[in-house]
N, C-alpha and C positions, 0 to 999 in steps of 0.2 A: 730746464730746457727752454730757451727763449723762443717764444712763439710755438711752443712745443705742443705735443699731443694732449688732447683733453680726455676726460673720462668717457667710458663707453660701456653700455650694458651688453654690447655685442661680444664681449668676453667677460661674462660675469665671474668666471673662475679666475681670470687673470688680471683683473683690474684692481687688485688690492693696493697697488702703489700709486693709484690715481684716484682723483675725486670721483665718487660714484655718482652716475647720473640715473634719471628715472626712465624706466621703460614705459613708453607710452603706447606702443602698438606692436603687435606680433602677427605673423601670418595667421589669419583666422581659420577655425574649423568650418567644415561644411556640414550642413544637416542632411538628413535623408532627402532624396529628390534633387540634390544638387543646390539647394538654397542655403546660403550662408547664414550662420547664426548671427544674432544681434551684435556680437562682439566685433563682427566685420566693420560695422559703422564706427565703433569706437576706435578700431585700429586706423582707419583712414582719417579719422578726426585728428589724430596726432600729427599726421602729415599736413593737414589743411591748417594747422596752427602755426606752421612755419612762415616766416616773413621772406624766405628766399626761394628760388626755383629749385625743384628736384631734378636730378639727372638720371638718365638710364641709357641703355644702349639705343642707337638710332634705328630708324625704320628698316634698315637692312636686315635686322634681326627680327624674324617672324615667329619665334617660338613663344612658349609660356613666359609670362611676367608676373611677379607676385611681390606683395609688400612684406617687409621683414619687421623692422622696428625703428623707432626714433629714439634719440636720447636728448635729454635736457640738461642745461647747466644749473649751477647753484641758484640761479635767479629764476628758474622754472621756465626759462625760454628754450624753445626747441633749437638745438644747435646742429644736429646731424641725424642721419638716418640712411637706411639701405633698402634697395630695391633689387630683387633676384631675377635672374634670367636663365631659362633652360630647366633642368631638372633640380628639384629642391635638394640641396646637398645633405648627405648624412655624414656622421663621423666616419672618416675613411677606414676601411678595412681591406684585406687582401681580395675579398670577393667583389668589392665594388670599385676599386680604384681605377680600373680600365673602363668602367661603364659610365661613370658620372660625367656629365657635361654641363657645367654651369658657370656663370659670371655674375658677381654681385657688385653693383655700383653704390658707392658710398658718397653721399653729398654732405659737405661741411660748410657751414656759414662762415664767411670771412669776417670774423669779429675782431675789433681792436682790443687792447687792454682796457678794462672797464672796472668800475667799483662794484663790489659785491653788494647784494641787496641790503645787508645790515650796515653798510658803510664802513666796515671794520677792515676790509682788505681789498685786494685787487683780483679780478678774474683774468686769466692769461689770454692773450691774443691767439687766435687760430691761425694755422699756416698750412703749407703743403705738408709739412711734417705731421700735422694732426690727421690729415687724410691717409698718409702712409702708415701711421700707427694703427688707425682703425681698420684699414685694410689688412694689414699684417696680422693683427690679432683676430680679425674675422676669419682669415684662412685657418689659423691655428684652432679656432673653435670648432671647426668642422674636420679636423685631422686627428686621427688616432693610429699611429704606426702599428703595423701588425705585431703580434706576439707580446703586446704590453698589457699588463693588468691595470687596474684602476690606480694603484699606488704609484707604479712606475710612470704611468701617463701623467698623473699629477705632478711628479717631479719633472718630467720632461717638459710639461706645459709651462711650469715656472721658469725653467731655463730658457725655453724658446721665447717666452714673453719678454724676458730681459733682453734677449737678442733682438727682437722686433722693435723694442724701445730704442736700443742703441742705433739700429739701422735707420730708423725714422729720423733720428737726430743727426744723421750723417749722410744726407742725400747726395753729397758730392763725393762720397767715398767709393771704393772699388767694388762694392757689392752691387751698386746701381749702374745701369746703362741708360742711355737716352733713347727715347722712342717718340716718334711724331704720329699722333692720331687726330682725326677730325673731332672737334667739338663744335656743335652747331654749324658744321660745314667748314670751320676754320681750322687749318692745321695748328695743333697745339703740342707743345713739348711736355713730355711725361718722364718721370723717373720710373724705372722698371727693373725688377729683379725676379729671378726664378729660383725654385728649390725643388727638391724631389717631390714636395707636396703640392705644388702648384705655382702660381705667379702672383705678383702684387705690383701695382703701379699707382702713381699719384701725380697730380698736376693741378693747375689753377685755370680757371675760365675767365672769360670777359664779363660774366654775369654776376661777379661778386660772390662766387663760391669756389671752394676747393673740391676736387673730385678724386676719389680713390677707387680702386677696383681690385678684386681678387677673383681667381677662378681655377678650375681644373677641367681638363679635357676639352677645353675650347681655347684656341690660340688667341692670344692678346693682339697679335700683329694685325689682324683683319677687323678689329673692333672700331666702332665710332660711337661717339656720345651725343646726346641732344637733350634739351630740356623737355620734361614731361609736360604735355599740354593740358592734361586733365587727370590729375592724380586720383580724383574721385572715381574715375572709371575702373580703378583697381579694386574697388570695394565689392 
């Protein structure tokens, strides 16, 4: 896939066909009394290592925000990561599908083709397709159709992951529509698709990053994105 999706720990179960990246940070647990455990600092440290700006929903969103995780390439450099908004998603089931309201914003560094650390090969360039892939797989990772057992869900996840890969590689295809949303106050074109499990979108910014997003229970049509001013405030 030219300029295609990069590996992601956001779908550890579904990334077998892609280069595995390192999980650097996840949502930290809280200790008694509301104080976050020391792992919280390690989580935000992964975000602080990035050389690109992180994006989230703009100030029009006033609900909870939380760090998820970042991913690194084969060279150990932070390449992408996610920030959640709203309710922390759980794997979908019949009891929760009408109650969850969340949107996750994925930021992907706009990297060119470059040599691997050992000089024996090349690392793929990132693109809007990379953001679309990570967002698509992110939605799958929190989706579990009702009445499926673990085995059936694993098979379903494999099939849906292949579909997400194909869709991310064909952003001009019929599965996608165009949607204009503000990024740092500037109207920006996004590729957008919906399914019974939620929505996925992806586009590029003027800040040298690609932005993807996925969600459920929150309409994508009213969203706006902006650069996070102080990612350390999330710790």
